[in-house]
C-alpha positions, -999 to +999 in steps of 0.1 A: +097-067-062+073-040-047+106-024-043+111-023-082+073-020-094+076+014-072+101+027-094+092+019-130+076+047-134+044+026-151+009+040-131-005+003-145+018-012-116-001+003-088-023-025-093-001-052-081+017-026-053-024-023-040-026-060-038+011-062-021-003-040+005-022-071+016+003-092+016+009-112+051+049-105+051+048-072+070+081-063+055+059-067+018+032-046+028+056-018+037+077-022+003+042-021-017+035+013+004+065+029-002+063+020-036+029+033-043+044+064-028+073+069-052+045+059-083+019+084-073+047+111-063+030+113-029+056+112-008+035+114+027+011+088+011-029+092+012-037+098+049-026+061+067+012+058+077+035+047+052+046+018+078+024-007+088+037-010+121+037+025+131+015+033+160+018-003+174+031-008+207+068-025+208+059-047+234+025-058+216+017-096+211+014-117+183-025-113+181-027-074+187+004-069+160-018-088+135-050-071+142-031-037+139-014-049+106-050-062+093-067-026+099-036-011+079-042-030+054-079-029+048-079+007+051-043+018+032-056-011+003-092+009+006-078+046-001-047+035-025-076+014-049-097+047-049-069+071-056-062+044-082-096+047-102-093+082-105-056+080-121-059+049-136-048+045-177-080+051-201-074+016-213-080-001-179-116+015-179-145-002-188-169+012-161 
């Protein structure tokens, strides 16, 4: 689903993709990240690695892997939300 949302060309799909970054399944979070890059036309992302496992030691245990993913999710979500606040459709602005 994240793969497809990123290719819709509909900027409103960004909010769903941003929520997908927080999915506990790393592959879903990865697809949400890639989808945001495609949708936003920012192939290099917004300053965070596109892949949540980038920079993680290959033989990291489950606890370290989870902590690394959670840090990536928190920072990626923050940055993508800031981007979306700037580009969201007028009808979604109520602030």
